[in-house]
KOLDOFI-982640 format. One record per residue (C-alpha): residue number from 1; residue in three letters; x negated, y, z. Coordinates in nm, 2 decimals. Each point is the difference from the previous one (the first is absolute). Layout:
! KOLDOFI-982640
SITE; nr; rest; xx; yy; zz
SITE; NUM; ALA; X; Y; Z
...
END
This chain:
! KOLDOFI-982640
SITE; nr; rest; xx; yy; zz
SITE; 1; UNK; 5.22; -5.43; 0.61
SITE; 2; UNK; 0.16; 0.17; 0.30
SITE; 3; UNK; 0.01; -0.31; 0.22
SITE; 4; UNK; -0.36; 0.03; 0.13
SITE; 5; UNK; 0.05; 0.36; 0.08
SITE; 6; UNK; 0.33; -0.06; 0.19
SITE; 7; UNK; -0.17; -0.28; 0.19
SITE; 8; UNK; -0.30; 0.23; 0.09
SITE; 9; UNK; 0.23; 0.27; 0.13
SITE; 10; UNK; 0.20; -0.25; 0.20
SITE; 11; UNK; -0.32; -0.14; 0.16
SITE; 12; UNK; -0.11; 0.36; 0.09
SITE; 13; UNK; 0.33; 0.07; 0.17
SITE; 14; UNK; -0.01; -0.33; 0.18
SITE; 15; UNK; -0.35; 0.04; 0.14
SITE; 16; UNK; 0.10; 0.33; 0.17
SITE; 17; UNK; 0.32; -0.13; 0.17
SITE; 18; UNK; -0.06; -0.37; 0.08
SITE; 19; UNK; -0.19; -0.18; 0.27
SITE; 20; UNK; -0.28; -0.22; -0.14
SITE; 21; UNK; -0.23; -0.08; 0.29
SITE; 22; UNK; -0.16; -0.29; -0.19
SITE; 23; UNK; 0.02; -0.12; -0.36
SITE; 24; UNK; 0.13; -0.34; 0.12
SITE; 25; UNK; 0.29; 0.15; 0.19
SITE; 26; UNK; 0.09; 0.22; -0.30
SITE; 27; UNK; 0.01; -0.30; -0.22
SITE; 28; UNK; 0.21; -0.22; 0.24
SITE; 29; UNK; 0.27; 0.26; 0.08
SITE; 30; UNK; 0.17; 0.29; -0.16
SITE; 31; UNK; -0.13; 0.34; 0.12
SITE; 32; UNK; 0.20; 0.18; 0.27
SITE; 33; UNK; 0.07; 0.37; 0.02
SITE; 34; UNK; -0.20; 0.18; 0.27
SITE; 35; UNK; 0.17; 0.25; 0.23
SITE; 36; UNK; -0.13; 0.30; -0.19
SITE; 37; UNK; 0.16; 0.26; 0.23
SITE; 38; UNK; -0.18; -0.15; 0.30
SITE; 39; UNK; -0.33; 0.01; -0.18
SITE; 40; UNK; 0.06; 0.36; -0.10
SITE; 41; UNK; 0.07; 0.10; 0.37
SITE; 42; UNK; -0.31; -0.18; 0.11
SITE; 43; UNK; -0.19; 0.18; -0.28
SITE; 44; UNK; 0.12; 0.34; 0.13
SITE; 45; UNK; -0.12; -0.09; 0.35
SITE; 46; UNK; -0.34; -0.12; -0.14
SITE; 47; UNK; -0.03; 0.34; -0.17
SITE; 48; UNK; 0.03; 0.16; 0.35
SITE; 49; UNK; -0.29; -0.23; 0.10
SITE; 50; UNK; -0.20; 0.10; -0.30
SITE; 51; UNK; 0.07; 0.37; 0.07
SITE; 52; UNK; -0.13; -0.02; 0.36
SITE; 53; UNK; -0.31; -0.21; -0.08
SITE; 54; UNK; -0.09; 0.24; -0.28
SITE; 55; UNK; 0.03; 0.29; 0.24
SITE; 56; UNK; -0.23; -0.18; 0.24
SITE; 57; UNK; -0.24; -0.07; -0.29
SITE; 58; UNK; -0.03; 0.37; -0.10
SITE; 59; UNK; 0.03; 0.16; 0.35
SITE; 60; UNK; -0.36; -0.02; 0.10
SITE; 61; UNK; -0.09; 0.24; -0.28
SITE; 62; UNK; 0.16; 0.29; 0.18
SITE; 63; UNK; -0.14; -0.08; 0.34
SITE; 64; UNK; -0.37; -0.04; -0.08
SITE; 65; UNK; -0.11; 0.26; 0.26
SITE; 66; UNK; 0.21; -0.16; 0.28
SITE; 67; UNK; -0.13; -0.35; -0.09
SITE; 68; UNK; -0.36; 0.12; -0.02
SITE; 69; UNK; 0.03; 0.15; 0.35
SITE; 70; UNK; 0.19; -0.29; 0.15
SITE; 71; UNK; -0.23; -0.28; -0.12
SITE; 72; UNK; -0.33; 0.19; -0.02
SITE; 73; UNK; -0.06; -0.09; -0.36
SITE; 74; UNK; -0.13; 0.19; -0.30
SITE; 75; UNK; 0.22; 0.07; -0.30
SITE; 76; UNK; -0.15; -0.30; -0.17
SITE; 77; UNK; 0.07; -0.21; 0.31
SITE; 78; UNK; 0.36; 0.11; 0.00
SITE; 79; UNK; 0.03; -0.08; -0.37
SITE; 80; UNK; -0.13; -0.35; 0.06
SITE; 81; UNK; 0.24; -0.05; 0.29
SITE; 82; UNK; 0.29; 0.11; -0.21
SITE; 83; UNK; -0.12; -0.22; -0.29
SITE; 84; UNK; 0.03; -0.32; 0.22
SITE; 85; UNK; 0.36; 0.00; -0.10
SITE; 86; UNK; -0.08; -0.10; -0.35
SITE; 87; UNK; -0.21; -0.30; 0.09
SITE; 88; UNK; 0.29; -0.18; 0.17
SITE; 89; UNK; 0.26; 0.14; -0.24
SITE; 90; UNK; -0.18; -0.16; -0.29
SITE; 91; UNK; -0.06; -0.33; 0.16
SITE; 92; UNK; 0.35; -0.04; 0.15
SITE; 93; UNK; 0.15; 0.09; -0.33
SITE; 94; UNK; -0.08; -0.35; -0.11
SITE; 95; UNK; 0.17; -0.14; 0.32
SITE; 96; UNK; 0.30; 0.22; -0.05
SITE; 97; UNK; 0.07; -0.11; -0.36
SITE; 98; UNK; -0.05; -0.37; 0.09
SITE; 99; UNK; 0.22; 0.00; 0.31
SITE; 100; UNK; 0.28; 0.19; -0.19
SITE; 101; UNK; 0.00; -0.26; -0.28
SITE; 102; UNK; 0.00; -0.29; 0.26
SITE; 103; UNK; 0.22; 0.13; 0.28
SITE; 104; UNK; 0.20; 0.28; -0.15
SITE; 105; UNK; 0.01; 0.36; 0.13
SITE; 106; UNK; 0.17; -0.03; 0.35
SITE; 107; UNK; -0.28; -0.11; 0.24
SITE; 108; UNK; -0.31; 0.12; -0.20
SITE; 109; UNK; 0.12; 0.36; -0.03
SITE; 110; UNK; 0.12; 0.00; 0.37
SITE; 111; UNK; -0.35; -0.11; 0.11
SITE; 112; UNK; -0.16; 0.26; -0.23
SITE; 113; UNK; 0.20; 0.29; 0.15
SITE; 114; UNK; -0.07; -0.11; 0.36
SITE; 115; UNK; -0.37; -0.03; -0.08
SITE; 116; UNK; -0.01; 0.35; -0.14
SITE; 117; UNK; 0.19; 0.13; 0.30
SITE; 118; UNK; -0.26; -0.15; 0.24
SITE; 119; UNK; -0.28; 0.14; -0.21
SITE; 120; UNK; 0.15; 0.35; 0.02
SITE; 121; UNK; 0.03; -0.02; 0.38
SITE; 122; UNK; -0.36; -0.12; 0.04
SITE; 123; UNK; -0.13; 0.28; -0.22
SITE; 124; UNK; 0.18; 0.25; 0.22
SITE; 125; UNK; -0.16; -0.12; 0.33
SITE; 126; UNK; -0.31; 0.21; -0.07
SITE; 127; UNK; -0.29; -0.24; 0.04
SITE; 128; UNK; -0.22; -0.09; -0.30
SITE; 129; UNK; 0.04; -0.38; 0.05
SITE; 130; UNK; 0.38; 0.03; 0.01
SITE; 131; UNK; -0.01; 0.23; -0.30
SITE; 132; UNK; -0.20; -0.24; -0.21
SITE; 133; UNK; 0.22; -0.29; 0.10
SITE; 134; UNK; 0.31; 0.21; -0.07
SITE; 135; UNK; -0.12; 0.11; -0.34
SITE; 136; UNK; -0.07; -0.37; -0.10
SITE; 137; UNK; 0.35; -0.11; 0.13
SITE; 138; UNK; 0.16; 0.29; -0.19
SITE; 139; UNK; -0.16; -0.12; -0.32
SITE; 140; UNK; 0.09; -0.36; 0.05
SITE; 141; UNK; 0.37; 0.07; 0.08
SITE; 142; UNK; 0.04; 0.27; -0.27
SITE; 143; UNK; -0.10; -0.26; -0.26
SITE; 144; UNK; 0.35; -0.14; 0.04
SITE; 145; UNK; 0.17; 0.34; -0.07
SITE; 146; UNK; -0.03; 0.05; -0.38
SITE; 147; UNK; -0.03; -0.37; -0.08
SITE; 148; UNK; 0.31; -0.07; 0.21
SITE; 149; UNK; 0.19; 0.29; -0.16
SITE; 150; UNK; -0.08; -0.12; -0.35
SITE; 151; UNK; 0.10; -0.36; 0.09
SITE; 152; UNK; 0.34; 0.13; 0.13
SITE; 153; UNK; 0.04; 0.22; -0.31
SITE; 154; UNK; -0.05; -0.29; -0.23
SITE; 155; UNK; 0.27; -0.19; 0.18
SITE; 156; UNK; 0.24; 0.29; 0.03
SITE; 157; UNK; -0.03; 0.18; -0.34
SITE; 158; UNK; 0.03; -0.12; -0.36
SITE; 159; UNK; -0.32; -0.04; -0.21
SITE; 160; UNK; 0.11; 0.30; -0.21
SITE; 161; UNK; -0.05; 0.24; 0.28
SITE; 162; UNK; -0.29; -0.16; 0.18
SITE; 163; UNK; -0.26; 0.27; -0.10
SITE; 164; UNK; 0.25; 0.27; 0.13
SITE; 165; UNK; 0.05; -0.18; 0.33
SITE; 166; UNK; -0.38; -0.04; 0.04
SITE; 167; UNK; -0.04; 0.37; -0.08
SITE; 168; UNK; 0.25; 0.09; 0.27
SITE; 169; UNK; -0.18; -0.23; 0.24
SITE; 170; UNK; -0.32; 0.19; -0.06
SITE; 171; UNK; 0.20; 0.32; 0.04
SITE; 172; UNK; 0.08; -0.10; 0.35
SITE; 173; UNK; -0.36; -0.07; 0.07
SITE; 174; UNK; -0.13; 0.33; -0.14
SITE; 175; UNK; 0.27; 0.19; 0.19
SITE; 176; UNK; -0.17; -0.16; 0.30
SITE; 177; UNK; -0.33; 0.11; -0.13
SITE; 178; UNK; 0.13; 0.35; -0.04
SITE; 179; UNK; 0.15; 0.00; 0.35
SITE; 180; UNK; -0.33; -0.13; 0.14
SITE; 181; UNK; -0.17; 0.31; -0.12
SITE; 182; UNK; 0.26; 0.28; -0.03
SITE; 183; UNK; 0.21; -0.09; 0.31
SITE; 184; UNK; -0.26; -0.16; 0.22
SITE; 185; UNK; -0.24; 0.29; -0.02
SITE; 186; UNK; 0.22; 0.25; 0.19
SITE; 187; UNK; 0.11; -0.27; 0.25
SITE; 188; UNK; -0.36; -0.10; 0.08
SITE; 189; UNK; -0.12; 0.36; 0.02
SITE; 190; UNK; 0.30; 0.10; 0.21
SITE; 191; UNK; 0.14; -0.14; 0.33
SITE; 192; UNK; 0.04; -0.37; -0.09
SITE; 193; UNK; -0.37; -0.09; -0.02
SITE; 194; UNK; -0.16; -0.26; -0.22
SITE; 195; UNK; 0.02; -0.29; 0.25
SITE; 196; UNK; 0.38; 0.04; 0.06
SITE; 197; UNK; 0.06; 0.00; -0.37
SITE; 198; UNK; -0.15; -0.35; -0.05
SITE; 199; UNK; 0.19; -0.14; 0.30
SITE; 200; UNK; 0.34; 0.14; -0.11
SITE; 201; UNK; -0.07; -0.14; -0.35
SITE; 202; UNK; -0.06; -0.34; 0.15
SITE; 203; UNK; 0.33; 0.02; 0.18
SITE; 204; UNK; 0.19; 0.09; -0.32
SITE; 205; UNK; -0.16; -0.29; -0.18
SITE; 206; UNK; 0.10; -0.24; 0.27
SITE; 207; UNK; 0.36; 0.11; -0.05
SITE; 208; UNK; -0.03; -0.05; -0.38
SITE; 209; UNK; -0.13; -0.35; 0.07
SITE; 210; UNK; 0.31; -0.10; 0.19
SITE; 211; UNK; 0.23; 0.14; -0.26
SITE; 212; UNK; -0.18; -0.19; -0.27
SITE; 213; UNK; 0.02; -0.32; 0.19
SITE; 214; UNK; 0.38; 0.04; 0.01
SITE; 215; UNK; 0.06; 0.12; -0.35
SITE; 216; UNK; -0.24; -0.21; -0.22
SITE; 217; UNK; 0.14; -0.32; -0.15
SITE; 218; UNK; -0.17; -0.32; 0.10
SITE; 219; UNK; -0.14; -0.23; -0.26
SITE; 220; UNK; 0.25; -0.28; -0.07
SITE; 221; UNK; -0.24; -0.28; -0.11
SITE; 222; UNK; -0.33; 0.00; 0.20
SITE; 223; UNK; -0.30; -0.11; -0.19
SITE; 224; UNK; -0.14; -0.35; 0.07
SITE; 225; UNK; -0.37; -0.10; 0.02
SITE; 226; UNK; -0.29; 0.13; 0.21
SITE; 227; UNK; -0.05; 0.36; 0.09
SITE; 228; UNK; -0.29; 0.02; -0.24
SITE; 229; UNK; 0.23; -0.07; -0.29
SITE; 230; UNK; 0.14; 0.35; 0.04
SITE; 231; UNK; -0.31; 0.13; -0.16
SITE; 232; UNK; 0.05; -0.22; -0.31
SITE; 233; UNK; 0.18; 0.28; -0.19
SITE; 234; UNK; -0.32; 0.20; 0.00
SITE; 235; UNK; -0.16; -0.26; -0.23
SITE; 236; UNK; 0.26; 0.11; -0.26
SITE; 237; UNK; -0.04; 0.37; 0.06
SITE; 238; UNK; -0.38; 0.01; 0.03
SITE; 239; UNK; -0.06; -0.21; -0.31
SITE; 240; UNK; 0.19; 0.25; -0.21
SITE; 241; UNK; -0.24; 0.27; -0.14
SITE; 242; UNK; 0.29; 0.24; -0.02
SITE; 243; UNK; 0.02; -0.01; 0.38
SITE; 244; UNK; -0.35; 0.13; 0.04
SITE; 245; UNK; 0.05; 0.28; -0.25
SITE; 246; UNK; 0.32; 0.11; 0.18
SITE; 247; UNK; -0.18; -0.01; 0.34
SITE; 248; UNK; -0.31; 0.19; -0.11
SITE; 249; UNK; 0.20; 0.26; -0.19
SITE; 250; UNK; 0.23; 0.05; 0.30
SITE; 251; UNK; -0.30; 0.02; 0.24
SITE; 252; UNK; -0.19; 0.25; -0.21
SITE; 253; UNK; 0.31; 0.22; -0.01
SITE; 254; UNK; 0.07; -0.03; 0.37
SITE; 255; UNK; -0.34; 0.09; 0.13
SITE; 256; UNK; 0.00; 0.37; -0.09
SITE; 257; UNK; 0.33; 0.03; 0.20
SITE; 258; UNK; -0.06; -0.23; 0.30
SITE; 259; UNK; -0.36; 0.10; 0.06
SITE; 260; UNK; -0.06; 0.32; -0.20
SITE; 261; UNK; 0.31; 0.18; 0.13
SITE; 262; UNK; 0.13; -0.18; 0.31
SITE; 263; UNK; -0.34; -0.02; 0.17
SITE; 264; UNK; -0.21; 0.28; -0.16
SITE; 265; UNK; 0.26; 0.23; -0.15
SITE; 266; UNK; 0.03; 0.23; 0.30
SITE; 267; UNK; -0.38; 0.02; 0.06
SITE; 268; UNK; -0.05; 0.08; -0.38
SITE; 269; UNK; 0.24; 0.29; 0.02
SITE; 270; UNK; -0.12; 0.12; 0.34
SITE; 271; UNK; -0.37; -0.05; -0.01
SITE; 272; UNK; -0.05; 0.01; -0.38
SITE; 273; UNK; 0.24; 0.28; -0.10
SITE; 274; UNK; 0.03; 0.18; 0.33
SITE; 275; UNK; 0.38; -0.04; 0.02
SITE; 276; UNK; 0.15; 0.06; 0.35
SITE; 277; UNK; 0.09; -0.32; 0.18
SITE; 278; UNK; 0.38; 0.03; -0.02
SITE; 279; UNK; -0.01; 0.08; -0.37
SITE; 280; UNK; -0.25; -0.28; -0.07
SITE; 281; UNK; 0.25; -0.25; 0.16
SITE; 282; UNK; 0.29; 0.14; -0.21
SITE; 283; UNK; -0.20; 0.00; -0.32
SITE; 284; UNK; -0.14; -0.35; 0.05
SITE; 285; UNK; 0.36; -0.13; 0.07
SITE; 286; UNK; 0.10; 0.10; -0.35
SITE; 287; UNK; -0.17; -0.31; -0.14
SITE; 288; UNK; 0.23; -0.26; 0.18
SITE; 289; UNK; 0.29; 0.24; -0.07
SITE; 290; UNK; -0.09; -0.04; -0.37
SITE; 291; UNK; 0.01; -0.38; 0.05
SITE; 292; UNK; 0.35; 0.04; 0.13
SITE; 293; UNK; 0.10; 0.15; -0.34
SITE; 294; UNK; -0.23; -0.19; -0.23
SITE; 295; UNK; 0.04; -0.36; 0.13
SITE; 296; UNK; 0.38; -0.03; -0.06
SITE; 297; UNK; -0.01; 0.23; -0.31
SITE; 298; UNK; -0.27; -0.20; -0.18
SITE; 299; UNK; 0.15; -0.33; 0.11
SITE; 300; UNK; 0.34; 0.12; -0.14
SITE; 301; UNK; -0.17; 0.11; -0.33
SITE; 302; UNK; -0.17; -0.34; -0.03
SITE; 303; UNK; 0.33; -0.18; 0.05
SITE; 304; UNK; 0.19; 0.23; -0.25
SITE; 305; UNK; -0.27; -0.04; -0.27
SITE; 306; UNK; -0.04; -0.37; 0.07
SITE; 307; UNK; -0.37; 0.05; -0.01
SITE; 308; UNK; -0.25; 0.04; 0.28
SITE; 309; UNK; -0.33; 0.09; -0.17
SITE; 310; UNK; 0.09; 0.33; -0.16
SITE; 311; UNK; 0.13; 0.14; 0.33
SITE; 312; UNK; -0.30; -0.13; 0.19
SITE; 313; UNK; -0.24; 0.17; -0.25
SITE; 314; UNK; 0.18; 0.33; 0.02
SITE; 315; UNK; 0.00; 0.00; 0.38
SITE; 316; UNK; -0.37; -0.09; 0.01
SITE; 317; UNK; -0.09; 0.28; -0.24
SITE; 318; UNK; 0.21; 0.25; 0.21
SITE; 319; UNK; -0.18; -0.12; 0.31
SITE; 320; UNK; -0.35; 0.04; -0.16
SITE; 321; UNK; 0.06; 0.35; -0.14
SITE; 322; UNK; 0.16; 0.13; 0.32
SITE; 323; UNK; -0.27; -0.16; 0.22
SITE; 324; UNK; -0.28; 0.17; -0.20
SITE; 325; UNK; 0.18; 0.33; 0.03
SITE; 326; UNK; 0.04; -0.04; 0.38
SITE; 327; UNK; -0.37; -0.08; 0.05
SITE; 328; UNK; -0.18; 0.22; -0.25
SITE; 329; UNK; 0.25; 0.27; -0.11
SITE; 330; UNK; 0.19; 0.06; 0.32
SITE; 331; UNK; 0.00; 0.38; -0.03
SITE; 332; UNK; 0.18; -0.02; -0.33
SITE; 333; UNK; 0.31; -0.20; 0.11
SITE; 334; UNK; 0.27; 0.09; 0.25
SITE; 335; UNK; -0.08; -0.12; 0.35
SITE; 336; UNK; 0.28; -0.26; 0.04
SITE; 337; UNK; 0.06; -0.09; -0.36
SITE; 338; UNK; -0.32; -0.20; -0.06
SITE; 339; UNK; 0.06; -0.24; 0.28
SITE; 340; UNK; 0.37; -0.05; -0.09
SITE; 341; UNK; -0.08; -0.08; -0.37
SITE; 342; UNK; -0.28; -0.23; 0.11
SITE; 343; UNK; 0.24; -0.19; 0.22
SITE; 344; UNK; 0.26; -0.02; -0.28
SITE; 345; UNK; -0.26; -0.16; -0.23
SITE; 346; UNK; -0.11; -0.23; 0.28
SITE; 347; UNK; 0.35; -0.15; 0.01
SITE; 348; UNK; -0.12; -0.20; -0.31
SITE; 349; UNK; -0.20; -0.22; 0.24
SITE; 350; UNK; 0.33; -0.18; 0.09
SITE; 351; UNK; 0.06; -0.12; -0.36
SITE; 352; UNK; -0.27; -0.28; 0.03
SITE; 353; UNK; 0.19; -0.13; 0.30
SITE; 354; UNK; 0.30; -0.06; -0.23
SITE; 355; UNK; -0.22; -0.14; -0.28
SITE; 356; UNK; -0.18; -0.26; 0.22
SITE; 357; UNK; 0.34; -0.14; 0.10
SITE; 358; UNK; 0.12; -0.01; -0.36
SITE; 359; UNK; -0.33; -0.17; -0.11
SITE; 360; UNK; 0.04; -0.28; 0.25
SITE; 361; UNK; 0.28; -0.27; 0.05
SITE; 362; UNK; 0.30; 0.08; 0.22
SITE; 363; UNK; -0.09; -0.25; 0.27
SITE; 364; UNK; -0.32; 0.19; 0.09
SITE; 365; UNK; 0.14; 0.36; 0.02
SITE; 366; UNK; -0.10; 0.05; 0.37
SITE; 367; UNK; -0.35; -0.14; -0.06
SITE; 368; UNK; -0.04; 0.22; -0.31
SITE; 369; UNK; 0.07; 0.31; 0.21
SITE; 370; UNK; -0.23; -0.13; 0.27
SITE; 371; UNK; -0.28; -0.05; -0.25
SITE; 372; UNK; 0.06; 0.34; -0.14
SITE; 373; UNK; -0.02; 0.16; 0.35
SITE; 374; UNK; -0.32; -0.20; 0.07
SITE; 375; UNK; -0.17; 0.12; -0.32
SITE; 376; UNK; 0.12; 0.36; 0.04
SITE; 377; UNK; -0.10; 0.05; 0.36
SITE; 378; UNK; -0.32; -0.20; -0.02
SITE; 379; UNK; -0.12; 0.27; -0.22
SITE; 380; UNK; 0.11; 0.26; 0.26
SITE; 381; UNK; -0.17; -0.19; 0.28
SITE; 382; UNK; -0.32; -0.01; -0.20
SITE; 383; UNK; -0.01; 0.36; -0.12
SITE; 384; UNK; 0.13; 0.18; 0.32
SITE; 385; UNK; -0.33; -0.03; 0.18
SITE; 386; UNK; -0.20; 0.04; -0.32
SITE; 387; UNK; 0.17; 0.34; -0.07
SITE; 388; UNK; -0.06; 0.11; 0.36
SITE; 389; UNK; -0.36; -0.10; 0.00
SITE; 390; UNK; -0.06; 0.18; -0.33
SITE; 391; UNK; 0.15; 0.32; 0.15
SITE; 392; UNK; -0.22; -0.03; 0.31
SITE; 393; UNK; -0.31; -0.07; -0.21
SITE; 394; UNK; 0.05; 0.29; -0.23
SITE; 395; UNK; 0.07; 0.24; 0.29
SITE; 396; UNK; -0.30; -0.13; 0.20
SITE; 397; UNK; 0.23; -0.04; 0.30
SITE; 398; UNK; 0.08; 0.37; 0.00
SITE; 399; UNK; 0.32; 0.18; -0.08
SITE; 400; UNK; 0.16; -0.12; -0.32
SITE; 401; UNK; 0.01; 0.24; -0.29
SITE; 402; UNK; 0.21; 0.03; -0.32
SITE; 403; UNK; -0.30; -0.12; -0.20
SITE; 404; UNK; -0.02; -0.32; 0.22
SITE; 405; UNK; 0.37; -0.08; -0.07
SITE; 406; UNK; -0.03; 0.08; -0.37
SITE; 407; UNK; -0.30; -0.24; -0.04
SITE; 408; UNK; 0.17; -0.29; 0.18
SITE; 409; UNK; 0.34; 0.06; -0.16
SITE; 410; UNK; -0.16; -0.12; -0.33
SITE; 411; UNK; 0.07; -0.35; 0.16
SITE; 412; UNK; 0.37; 0.06; -0.03
SITE; 413; UNK; -0.03; 0.14; -0.35
SITE; 414; UNK; -0.19; -0.31; -0.11
SITE; 415; UNK; 0.26; -0.22; 0.16
SITE; 416; UNK; 0.28; 0.16; -0.19
SITE; 417; UNK; -0.19; -0.02; -0.33
SITE; 418; UNK; -0.07; -0.37; 0.06
SITE; 419; UNK; 0.36; -0.07; 0.07
SITE; 420; UNK; 0.10; 0.18; -0.32
SITE; 421; UNK; -0.24; -0.23; -0.20
SITE; 422; UNK; 0.12; -0.32; 0.17
SITE; 423; UNK; 0.37; 0.09; -0.07
SITE; 424; UNK; -0.06; -0.06; -0.37
SITE; 425; UNK; -0.08; -0.36; 0.08
SITE; 426; UNK; 0.33; -0.06; 0.19
SITE; 427; UNK; 0.27; -0.20; -0.17
SITE; 428; UNK; 0.33; 0.19; -0.03
SITE; 429; UNK; 0.26; -0.17; 0.23
SITE; 430; UNK; 0.30; 0.24; -0.06
SITE; 431; UNK; 0.34; -0.12; -0.12
SITE; 432; UNK; -0.04; 0.17; -0.34
SITE; 433; UNK; -0.32; -0.19; -0.07
SITE; 434; UNK; 0.15; -0.33; 0.10
SITE; 435; UNK; 0.30; 0.05; -0.23
SITE; 436; UNK; -0.22; 0.08; -0.29
SITE; 437; UNK; -0.21; -0.31; 0.06
SITE; 438; UNK; 0.30; -0.24; -0.01
SITE; 439; UNK; 0.08; 0.03; -0.38
SITE; 440; UNK; -0.37; -0.02; -0.08
SITE; 441; UNK; -0.03; -0.34; 0.15
SITE; 442; UNK; 0.29; -0.15; -0.19
END
């Protein structure tokens, strides 16, 4: 009775530590151990990339007045400019996942970091054309950050701690989101200036690209076949209904953070609640700081329990309750606590990233993350201009009021509720559920 269980456990360990670029190669030869230490070093460097690109993603939220003056755009226009990031991020997420599965991590991530660096420099040049091109390039290059970090984590860590590693990956990103608001605000409003910030960030990213090129292990067995064959794994991922559930749930939970806070959080506090500019930046930055706590904490709990869905449900409920309090009962909660709790609950959005990988075969892990990012940020790309247009429509083009924000924030409440409902249709992928299922099948 124990033989199937032992075999299943051995297979799980093998998939996390052996190279299996194709099923045929795996059948012809015994699997070889990957240099896990090298993958972990490359993963750490990729976290630096993820940190910097997330800082660039959130930084425009604290420099709205400067950007409005520099480019001669309305607040809605600036929101649309900033939102260009999500169009290329979503589309290149597919390319990132496919190239990682086909070519390994070395060259794809290097090119992604350099593309983000170029986009940062272009945005800092100060012309609207360069800014638009720069924002598109930032999104395209940044698509390789999280996807690449997860790919490296899969090859560097055992399956037992995968959710924890992904949680710490997102911790690095949200530290960048926190820095992009809390640290960038004083710099931009001080002597540095907003244009210099983008150029210096581009230089830092270029340095990271060179370090990653040196440190990242190369793929040992390159894939054969045409370049279009690298998209073949998506047939496996995108014909799995669980992939869509993971993507939509993650996207619905991401939007209140990536759009609601990182683009409109400071205007909500400043124009809606009348909070002074410096305090508005500090309070808005509590949401990504909460992610820093919540993403690894909830990932760790999901690993310890061996179950994903209960932790996902608890995080989503925490997010919903705190979001309602921030929007409609702001006077009754401490100024910084609401955003922090909301961010902690939002860390649950990383759990579907673990689940989509566990719900798909080992040889399509990169494509699974790419598909996940595509689904998640396609929703952000769609709703970013919709939310901005709704605000402008309700305000009649005049100064935004608290009532305008409260009316449009129902979009985020509905998104969280919908994600809560969809979670009940997810299939549990945690280790505890798998161990229970083995005896039942005997």
